[in-house]
C-alpha positions as CSV (number, residue, x, y, z in Angstrom):
1,M,-7.2,-22.6,24.7
2,S,-5.3,-20.3,22.2
3,L,-3.6,-22.1,19.5
4,S,-0.7,-19.8,20.4
5,K,-0.7,-20.8,24.1
6,H,-0.6,-24.6,23.2
7,P,3.1,-26.0,23.3
8,A,2.0,-29.3,21.1
9,T,-0.2,-28.1,18.7
10,P,0.8,-28.6,14.9
11,W,0.5,-25.0,14.1
12,T,3.6,-24.2,16.3
13,T,5.8,-26.6,14.8
14,S,9.2,-24.9,12.5
15,R,7.5,-26.2,9.7
16,A,4.1,-24.6,10.6
17,I,5.8,-20.9,11.4
18,G,5.9,-19.7,7.5
19,E,2.5,-21.4,7.1
20,L,0.6,-18.9,9.4
21,Q,2.3,-15.8,8.3
22,I,1.7,-16.7,5.1
23,I,-2.0,-17.6,5.7
24,T,-2.6,-14.4,7.8
25,T,-1.1,-12.2,4.6
26,A,-3.3,-14.0,1.9
27,S,-6.3,-13.3,4.4
28,F,-5.6,-9.4,4.9
29,S,-4.6,-9.3,1.5
30,M,-8.5,-9.7,0.2
31,T,-8.3,-5.9,1.5
32,H,-6.2,-5.1,-1.0
33,F,-8.0,-6.9,-3.8
34,N,-11.0,-5.1,-2.8
35,M,-9.2,-1.8,-2.9
36,A,-7.6,-2.3,-6.1
37,A,-11.0,-3.8,-7.8
38,A,-12.8,-0.5,-6.3
39,V,-10.2,1.5,-8.2
40,A,-10.5,-0.6,-11.5
41,F,-14.4,-0.5,-11.1
42,S,-14.1,3.2,-12.1
43,G,-12.8,2.4,-15.4
44,V,-15.9,-0.4,-16.0
45,F,-18.5,2.0,-14.6
46,T,-17.5,4.9,-16.7
47,E,-17.3,2.6,-20.1
48,Q,-20.5,1.0,-19.4
49,L,-22.9,3.7,-18.2
50,T,-21.8,6.3,-20.5
51,S,-22.4,3.9,-23.5
52,E,-25.5,3.6,-25.6
53,D,-26.9,0.6,-24.0
54,A,-26.4,1.7,-20.5
55,D,-28.9,0.2,-18.0
56,L,-29.0,3.4,-15.9
57,A,-30.0,6.9,-16.8
58,L,-27.1,8.9,-15.7
59,T,-25.7,12.4,-16.6
60,V,-21.9,12.5,-17.0
61,S,-21.1,14.2,-14.0
62,Q,-23.0,11.7,-11.8
63,V,-21.0,9.2,-13.6
64,S,-18.3,11.1,-12.6
65,W,-18.6,11.5,-9.0
66,I,-19.6,7.7,-8.8
67,A,-16.4,6.6,-10.3
68,S,-14.3,9.3,-8.2
69,V,-16.1,9.4,-4.8
70,F,-14.5,6.1,-3.7
71,N,-11.4,7.8,-3.2
72,I,-13.2,10.5,-1.1
73,G,-14.6,7.5,1.1
74,S,-11.3,5.9,1.2
75,V,-9.7,9.6,2.5
76,V,-12.1,9.3,5.3
77,G,-11.3,5.5,6.0
78,F,-7.5,7.1,6.5
79,I,-8.2,9.4,8.6
80,T,-10.7,7.3,10.7
81,S,-7.7,4.7,10.6
82,S,-5.4,6.9,12.5
83,Y,-7.9,7.2,15.3
84,V,-9.3,3.4,15.8
85,N,-6.3,1.6,14.9
86,P,-4.4,2.6,18.1
87,L,-7.2,1.5,20.1
88,L,-8.3,-1.5,18.4
89,G,-5.6,-3.1,16.2
90,T,-5.6,-4.4,13.1
91,V,-7.4,-7.8,13.9
92,R,-10.5,-5.7,15.6
93,L,-10.7,-3.5,12.5
94,V,-10.6,-6.4,9.6
95,Q,-13.3,-8.2,11.8
96,I,-15.7,-5.0,12.1
97,F,-15.4,-3.4,8.8
98,S,-14.7,-6.4,6.3
99,P,-18.9,-6.9,6.7
100,L,-19.1,-3.3,5.8
101,V,-17.0,-3.7,2.5
102,A,-19.7,-6.5,1.4
103,A,-22.3,-4.7,2.1
104,G,-21.3,-1.4,0.1
105,W,-20.6,-3.9,-2.4
106,M,-24.5,-5.2,-2.2
107,L,-25.8,-1.9,-2.3
108,M,-24.2,-0.6,-5.4
109,A,-25.3,-4.0,-7.0
110,F,-28.9,-3.6,-6.6
111,G,-29.2,0.4,-6.0
112,G,-31.5,1.8,-8.7
113,S,-30.7,5.3,-8.1
114,F,-27.9,7.5,-8.1
115,W,-27.6,8.1,-4.3
116,V,-28.1,4.3,-3.6
117,I,-25.0,3.5,-5.6
118,L,-23.0,6.6,-4.4
119,A,-23.5,5.6,-0.7
120,G,-22.7,1.9,-1.5
121,R,-19.1,3.2,-3.4
122,V,-18.7,6.1,-0.2
123,L,-19.1,2.8,2.6
124,V,-16.8,0.7,0.3
125,G,-14.3,3.4,0.3
126,V,-14.8,4.1,3.9
127,S,-14.4,0.7,5.0
128,V,-11.8,-0.4,2.8
129,G,-9.7,2.7,3.5
130,V,-9.9,2.3,7.2
131,C,-8.4,-1.4,7.3
132,L,-5.6,-1.0,4.2
133,G,-2.9,0.7,6.1
134,P,-3.2,-1.3,9.2
135,T,-3.0,-4.4,6.9
136,V,0.2,-3.7,5.6
137,T,2.1,-3.0,8.7
138,H,0.7,-6.0,10.4
139,V,2.0,-8.0,8.2
140,G,5.3,-6.2,8.0
141,E,5.5,-6.4,12.1
142,I,4.7,-10.5,11.9
143,S,6.6,-11.3,8.9
144,S,10.5,-12.5,9.5
145,V,13.1,-10.3,8.0
146,N,13.6,-12.8,5.1
147,V,10.6,-13.0,4.0
148,R,8.6,-9.6,4.5
149,G,9.7,-8.4,1.3
150,F,8.2,-11.2,-0.8
151,L,4.7,-11.0,1.8
152,T,4.0,-7.4,1.8
153,T,4.5,-7.6,-1.9
154,S,2.1,-10.6,-1.9
155,L,-0.6,-7.8,-0.6
156,I,-0.2,-6.0,-4.1
157,V,0.1,-9.4,-5.9
158,N,-3.6,-9.8,-4.9
159,G,-4.6,-6.1,-5.7
160,C,-3.5,-6.8,-9.1
161,F,-5.4,-10.1,-9.3
162,G,-8.5,-7.9,-8.0
163,I,-8.0,-5.5,-11.0
164,T,-7.6,-8.4,-13.5
165,C,-11.1,-10.0,-11.8
166,T,-12.8,-6.7,-12.1
167,Y,-12.3,-6.6,-15.7
168,L,-13.1,-9.6,-16.5
169,F,-16.3,-10.3,-14.7
170,G,-17.1,-6.7,-15.4
171,W,-16.9,-7.6,-19.4
172,L,-18.7,-11.2,-19.1
173,L,-21.3,-10.1,-16.4
174,G,-21.9,-6.4,-16.3
175,W,-21.0,-4.3,-13.5
176,R,-23.8,-5.3,-11.3
177,H,-23.1,-8.9,-10.8
178,S,-19.5,-8.3,-10.5
179,C,-19.8,-6.2,-7.9
180,L,-21.3,-9.7,-6.0
181,V,-18.7,-11.6,-7.1
182,I,-15.9,-9.0,-6.0
183,G,-17.6,-8.0,-2.7
184,I,-18.8,-10.9,-0.7
185,G,-16.7,-13.9,-1.1
186,P,-13.2,-12.3,-0.2
187,M,-14.7,-10.4,2.4
188,A,-16.5,-13.2,3.9
189,L,-13.1,-15.1,3.7
190,Q,-10.8,-12.5,5.2
191,F,-13.9,-12.3,8.4
192,L,-13.9,-16.1,9.0
193,T,-10.0,-16.2,9.1
194,S,-9.2,-13.3,10.7
195,L,-10.9,-14.9,14.0
196,M,-7.9,-16.8,14.6
197,F,-5.3,-14.3,14.3
198,P,-3.4,-12.5,17.4
199,R,-2.7,-8.7,17.2
200,S,1.2,-8.0,16.0
201,A,3.7,-8.0,19.2
202,R,4.9,-4.3,18.4
203,W,1.3,-2.9,18.6
204,L,0.5,-4.7,21.9
205,V,3.5,-3.2,23.4
206,S,3.5,0.0,21.8
207,K,-0.1,0.6,23.1
208,G,0.5,-0.9,26.7
209,H,-1.0,-4.3,26.7
210,P,0.3,-7.2,28.9
211,L,3.8,-8.6,27.8
212,E,2.3,-12.1,28.1
213,E,-0.2,-11.4,25.1
214,A,2.8,-9.9,23.1
215,E,4.8,-13.0,23.9
216,R,1.9,-15.2,23.0
217,S,1.4,-13.3,19.3
218,L,5.3,-13.8,18.9
219,R,5.4,-17.4,19.3
220,F,1.9,-17.5,17.0
221,Y,3.9,-16.6,14.3
222,H,7.7,-17.0,15.0
223,G,7.3,-20.6,16.8
224,Q,8.0,-21.7,20.6
225,S,11.6,-21.6,20.1
226,Y,12.1,-17.7,18.8
227,D,13.9,-15.6,21.3
228,V,10.7,-13.6,23.0
229,D,11.9,-11.9,25.1
230,K,15.1,-10.5,23.3
231,Q,12.4,-9.3,20.7
232,I,10.2,-7.5,23.2
233,E,13.2,-5.8,24.9
234,E,14.2,-4.7,21.3
235,I,10.4,-3.0,20.7
236,K,10.6,-1.4,24.0
237,Q,13.9,0.4,23.6
238,S,12.9,1.5,19.7
239,L,9.9,3.2,21.9
240,G,12.2,5.1,23.9
241,N,11.6,6.1,27.4
242,A,9.5,9.0,26.7
243,H,6.6,6.6,24.8
244,K,3.1,7.1,26.0
245,H,0.5,4.5,24.9
246,D,-2.2,6.4,25.7
247,A,-0.8,9.5,23.8
248,T,-3.3,11.5,21.6
249,L,-3.1,11.6,17.4
250,L,-2.1,15.1,18.3
251,Q,0.5,14.4,20.8
252,V,1.9,11.6,18.5
253,L,2.3,14.3,15.0
254,C,4.2,16.4,17.3
255,L,6.8,13.7,17.1
256,L,7.3,14.6,13.8
257,K,9.5,17.2,14.7
258,H,12.3,15.2,15.5
259,R,14.3,13.8,12.2
260,H,14.4,10.3,13.1
261,N,10.7,10.2,12.7
262,L,10.4,13.3,10.2
263,I,12.4,11.9,7.9
264,P,10.6,8.7,7.0
265,F,7.7,10.1,6.9
266,L,8.5,12.5,4.1
267,L,10.2,9.6,2.2
268,I,6.7,7.8,2.3
269,L,5.1,11.1,0.9
270,G,7.6,11.6,-1.8
271,L,7.3,7.6,-3.0
272,Y,3.2,8.4,-2.9
273,L,3.6,11.5,-4.7
274,C,5.4,9.6,-7.5
275,F,3.0,6.9,-7.6
276,V,0.2,8.8,-8.1
277,F,1.0,10.9,-10.7
278,S,3.6,9.0,-12.7
279,G,0.9,7.5,-14.8
280,G,1.1,3.5,-14.2
281,L,-2.0,4.0,-11.7
282,T,-4.2,6.3,-14.1
283,A,-3.6,4.0,-17.0
284,T,-4.6,0.8,-14.8
285,S,-8.0,2.8,-13.4
286,F,-8.8,4.0,-16.8
287,A,-7.8,1.4,-19.0
288,P,-11.0,0.6,-20.7
289,V,-11.2,4.6,-21.5
290,V,-6.9,4.6,-22.7
291,F,-7.7,1.5,-24.8
292,K,-10.8,3.2,-26.7
293,D,-8.4,5.5,-27.8
294,V,-5.2,3.2,-28.3
295,G,-7.4,0.5,-30.5
296,G,-5.9,-2.5,-31.6
297,F,-8.5,-4.3,-29.7
298,S,-12.2,-4.5,-31.0
299,N,-13.1,-4.8,-27.0
300,P,-11.1,-2.3,-24.8
301,Y,-11.8,-4.9,-22.0
302,I,-9.8,-7.4,-23.6
303,G,-6.5,-5.0,-23.0
304,S,-7.7,-4.4,-19.7
305,I,-7.6,-8.0,-18.9
306,L,-3.9,-8.2,-20.3
307,L,-3.2,-5.1,-18.6
308,G,-4.2,-6.9,-15.4
309,V,-2.4,-10.1,-16.2
310,V,0.7,-8.7,-17.2
311,R,0.7,-6.3,-14.0
312,T,-0.1,-9.6,-11.9
313,I,3.2,-11.6,-13.3
314,T,5.4,-8.9,-13.2
315,T,4.8,-8.4,-9.6
316,V,4.8,-11.9,-8.6
317,L,8.4,-11.9,-10.3
318,L,9.3,-9.3,-8.2
319,G,8.3,-10.6,-5.0
320,I,10.7,-13.6,-5.5
321,I,13.7,-11.3,-6.4
322,M,13.0,-8.7,-3.8
323,E,15.3,-9.4,-1.2
324,R,18.0,-9.8,-4.0
325,V,18.2,-6.4,-5.5
326,G,18.0,-3.1,-3.7
327,R,15.0,-1.3,-2.9
328,N,15.9,2.1,-4.5
329,T,17.7,0.0,-7.9
330,L,14.4,-1.3,-8.5
331,L,12.8,2.1,-8.2
332,M,15.5,3.4,-10.7
333,I,15.1,1.0,-13.1
334,N,11.0,1.7,-13.2
335,G,11.8,5.4,-13.6
336,L,14.0,5.1,-16.4
337,V,11.8,2.7,-18.4
338,G,8.4,4.1,-17.4
339,A,10.0,7.8,-18.6
340,A,10.9,6.1,-22.0
341,A,7.4,4.4,-22.1
342,C,5.7,7.7,-21.5
343,L,7.5,9.4,-23.9
344,V,7.0,7.1,-26.7
345,C,3.2,6.9,-25.7
346,G,3.1,10.8,-26.0
347,C,4.8,11.2,-29.2
348,Y,2.1,8.2,-30.6
349,F,-1.2,10.4,-29.4
350,Y,0.7,13.6,-30.7
351,Y,1.2,12.0,-34.2
352,S,-2.0,9.7,-33.7
353,E,-3.4,10.6,-37.4
354,E,0.0,9.7,-39.2
355,L,0.4,6.4,-37.0
356,V,-3.0,5.8,-37.3
357,D,-2.1,2.0,-38.3
358,Y,0.3,1.7,-35.4
359,G,-1.7,1.5,-32.6
360,W,0.8,-1.2,-31.4
361,I,3.3,1.4,-30.3
362,A,1.0,2.7,-27.7
363,L,0.0,-0.6,-26.5
364,V,3.5,-1.8,-26.0
365,S,4.3,1.3,-24.2
366,I,1.6,1.7,-22.0
367,L,2.5,-2.2,-21.2
368,A,5.7,-1.2,-20.4
369,I,4.6,1.9,-18.1
370,V,2.2,-0.9,-16.3
371,C,5.1,-3.5,-16.2
372,S,7.6,-1.3,-14.7
373,M,5.5,0.0,-12.1
374,S,4.5,-3.3,-11.0
375,A,8.0,-4.3,-10.9
376,G,9.1,-1.1,-8.9
377,I,7.0,1.7,-7.2
378,S,3.8,-0.2,-6.6
379,P,5.1,-3.4,-4.4
380,L,7.6,-0.8,-3.2
381,M,5.0,1.4,-1.6
382,N,3.6,-1.6,0.7
383,V,7.2,-2.7,1.4
384,M,8.6,1.0,2.5
385,F,5.3,1.8,4.0
386,S,5.9,-1.6,6.4
387,E,9.4,-0.8,7.0
388,L,10.0,2.8,7.4
389,L,7.2,3.7,9.7
390,P,8.8,4.4,13.4
391,N,7.4,2.3,16.0
392,A,6.1,5.2,18.5
393,I,3.9,6.5,16.1
394,R,3.3,3.8,13.4
395,A,-0.5,3.0,14.4
396,E,-1.4,6.5,13.8
397,L,1.2,8.0,11.0
398,G,0.0,5.3,8.9
399,G,-3.7,7.0,8.7
400,V,-2.0,10.2,8.1
401,C,0.4,8.7,5.1
402,L,-2.6,7.0,3.5
403,L,-4.9,10.4,3.7
404,F,-2.0,11.9,1.4
405,F,-2.4,9.3,-0.9
406,G,-6.1,9.4,-1.1
407,T,-6.4,12.9,-1.4
408,A,-3.7,13.2,-4.3
409,N,-4.9,10.2,-6.2
410,F,-8.8,11.8,-6.0
411,V,-7.7,14.9,-7.4
412,M,-5.8,12.4,-9.9
413,V,-8.9,10.4,-10.6
414,Y,-11.3,13.6,-10.8
415,S,-9.1,15.6,-12.8
416,F,-8.2,13.1,-15.5
417,P,-10.7,13.7,-18.0
418,L,-10.3,17.3,-17.5
419,V,-6.9,17.7,-18.2
420,V,-7.1,15.1,-21.2
421,S,-9.8,17.3,-22.8
422,S,-7.6,20.4,-22.2
423,L,-4.1,19.1,-22.7
424,G,-4.9,16.0,-24.6
425,M,-3.4,12.5,-24.1
426,Y,0.0,13.7,-25.3
427,G,0.3,16.4,-22.6
428,V,-1.0,13.9,-19.9
429,F,1.7,10.9,-21.0
430,W,4.7,13.8,-21.0
431,F,3.4,15.2,-17.8
432,F,4.1,11.4,-16.6
433,T,7.4,11.1,-18.4
434,A,8.9,14.3,-16.4
435,M,7.0,12.5,-12.9
436,H,8.9,9.3,-13.9
437,L,12.6,11.3,-14.1
438,M,11.3,12.9,-10.5
439,M,11.0,9.2,-9.3
440,F,14.5,8.1,-10.8
441,L,16.0,11.1,-8.8
442,F,13.9,10.5,-5.5
443,A,15.5,6.6,-5.5
444,K,19.4,7.6,-6.4
445,F,19.4,10.4,-4.0
446,F,16.9,9.9,-0.8
447,L,15.8,6.2,-0.7
448,P,18.1,4.3,1.6
449,D,18.1,0.4,0.9
450,T,16.3,-1.2,3.7
451,G,16.6,-5.0,2.5
452,G,17.7,-7.8,5.1
453,K,17.2,-5.4,8.3
454,S,14.5,-5.4,10.8
455,I,12.4,-2.9,11.7
456,E,14.0,-1.9,14.9
457,E,17.6,-1.7,12.5
458,I,15.8,0.4,10.0
459,Q,14.8,3.0,12.4
460,M,18.2,3.1,13.7
461,M,19.4,4.3,10.2
462,F,17.7,7.7,10.8
463,V,19.2,8.4,13.9
464,K,21.7,11.3,13.3
465,H,24.8,10.6,15.6
466,V,25.6,7.1,16.6
467,V,28.8,6.7,19.2
468,N,29.9,3.3,19.9
469,A,31.6,2.6,22.7
470,A,34.5,0.2,23.4
471,S,32.6,-1.4,25.9
472,G,28.9,-1.5,27.4
473,P,25.8,-0.2,25.4
474,V,25.9,1.7,22.4
475,H,24.6,5.3,22.9
476,I,22.1,6.7,20.4
477,H,21.9,10.3,20.9
478,V,19.3,12.1,18.9
479,E,19.6,15.7,18.6
480,E,17.7,18.8,17.2
481,R,19.3,21.7,16.3
482,R,17.1,23.6,18.1
483,G,16.6,21.8,20.9
484,S,13.5,20.3,22.5
485,L,14.4,16.5,22.6
486,S,17.0,15.1,24.8
487,A,19.3,12.3,24.4
488,E,17.5,8.8,24.0
489,T,20.0,5.9,25.0
490,L,19.5,2.3,23.2
491,D,21.3,-0.7,24.5
492,S,23.7,-2.6,22.0
493,N,21.1,-5.4,21.6
494,C,18.7,-3.4,19.8
495,Y,21.4,-3.3,17.1
496,D,24.0,-5.6,15.9
497,G,24.5,-4.2,12.5
498,P,27.6,-1.7,11.6
499,A,28.6,0.9,14.4
500,T,27.8,3.6,11.7
501,P,24.5,2.8,9.7
502,Y,23.8,4.7,6.9
503,T,22.1,8.0,7.0
504,P,20.1,9.4,4.1
505,D,21.5,12.7,3.1
506,V,18.6,14.9,4.1
507,E,18.8,17.5,6.5
508,T,16.1,18.9,8.5
C-alpha cells in the first residue's frame, strides 16, 4: 500500500506534511545542482585545458565547443521536455533521466578524446534539460502557498552549492575526478528518493488521470485533513471548459493568442532575457577566466570558490525573506545595485593600467554583481516560472520557455570570448550595465507581485475583465479584441481575493 493511502502512517501527520514537501524539493534540487555544476564546469575545463600542463591536447576551438555544447544539449532537452512531460510527468522524467546524467559525467571523466568528452557533455545537457523545467513546476505545484517561495528558491541554493563544489573539486581534484564526484552521488540520491513521490495533482487533473490519483497526491503532500475536493475543483475550473488533456503541442501553443496565457509567457521570456544578458550568470560561468584578469588572488579558483560561497549565502538569506518582500521590489534592487557594480567594473577594466594596484575594486564589483543576482533575478526566475505558467499549458510551455533561455545562454557563452576580444572587458561590463537598467524598468512597470497567492489566484490576475455579481458566482469574461475566444465562467470558489485583482498594464 502506498504511503499516501494509509491514514495511520506517520508520513501523513501534520508535522510531516512540510517534511514531505521539503524532501521532494531536496531530491529534485539535484537536477539544479547538476545544471549549475555543468555551467561552472565550462570555466574549470577552459582554464585547465588551455594551461601549459593540460592533460589532454585540444585546440582552442575544441575547448570552446566542449564548454558551450552543453547549452546546445540543454536546448534539445528543453524541446524534448515539451513533448515528454505532458506524457509522463516530472516524477517519471526524473526516474528515467537521472541515470543518463550520471552516465554523461562518467563519459567525460574517462574520455580520452575530444569526441567522447563532447558526447558526454551533450548527454548531460540533454538529460538535465529535460528535467529542469518540470522539477521547478512540480515543486511549485506541491508546495503550500506560505512556503512556495522558500522551496522554489532552495532549488537555486543547491545550484549555487553545485557551482561552489565544481570550483572546489576542480581545483583540488582536477576536472576529471570532479566529474565523478559531481555526477554520480547526487543523481543516485535523486533517483532513489523519486521512487516514493506521486505526480502532482495539477498535472494529473490536466492530463485526464483519475481524480482518485490526484486526491492521493494532494493528501501525500498536504495531509489527510486537506480540503482535497475544493482544490481539485479549483484546478478543474482554472483549466477551462475547452481544455483538452490530450491536445498536441501545436494546439497548446495556439492558446498563446489569448491574453491570459500570452502575458505570463512574455513576462517569463523578459525575465530570462535580463537574467542571461545582465552579467551575473556570465561572471559565474567564466569565474576562473575573469579572476585571471582581475587579479588579487594567486590562484583564480580561490576567487571562484569565494564567489560560489557568497552566492549560496545570499540566496539562502533571500529564501528566508522572500515572502516578506515583493517580488518586483527585489528585482528593482537587483537592477540598481547590479548596474552600479557593472559600471564600476567596466571603468576599472578601461583604466586597468592606471589602477593596476587596485584589483580589489573589480573584485568587490564582481561580488556585488553576483550577490545582487543571487538576491534578485536568479532565485526569482524559479519562483516566477512556477507561479506564472498557466495550468492549461503548464507542462508544454515550460519547455518552450527554457528553450528560449538555453538558446540565449548558448549565444552568451559562445560569444563571450569573441566579444571580449573585440570590445574589451570594459565594453562587456558597460553592456551589462544597460541590461541591469532594463531589468529595473521591467520590474517597475511590468512585473506583478505574486506573493501570498495560490497558482489559481495568480492566473486570475491576467484575466482582462472581472465582474463581481451581487450574488452567485464570479463571472470571469475573457475577451479577445479580434474574437476567437468565448467567455469563460469560473465559480467564486476559484478566487477568494478582491473583486478586481491587479492586472499588469500590458496590452496585446
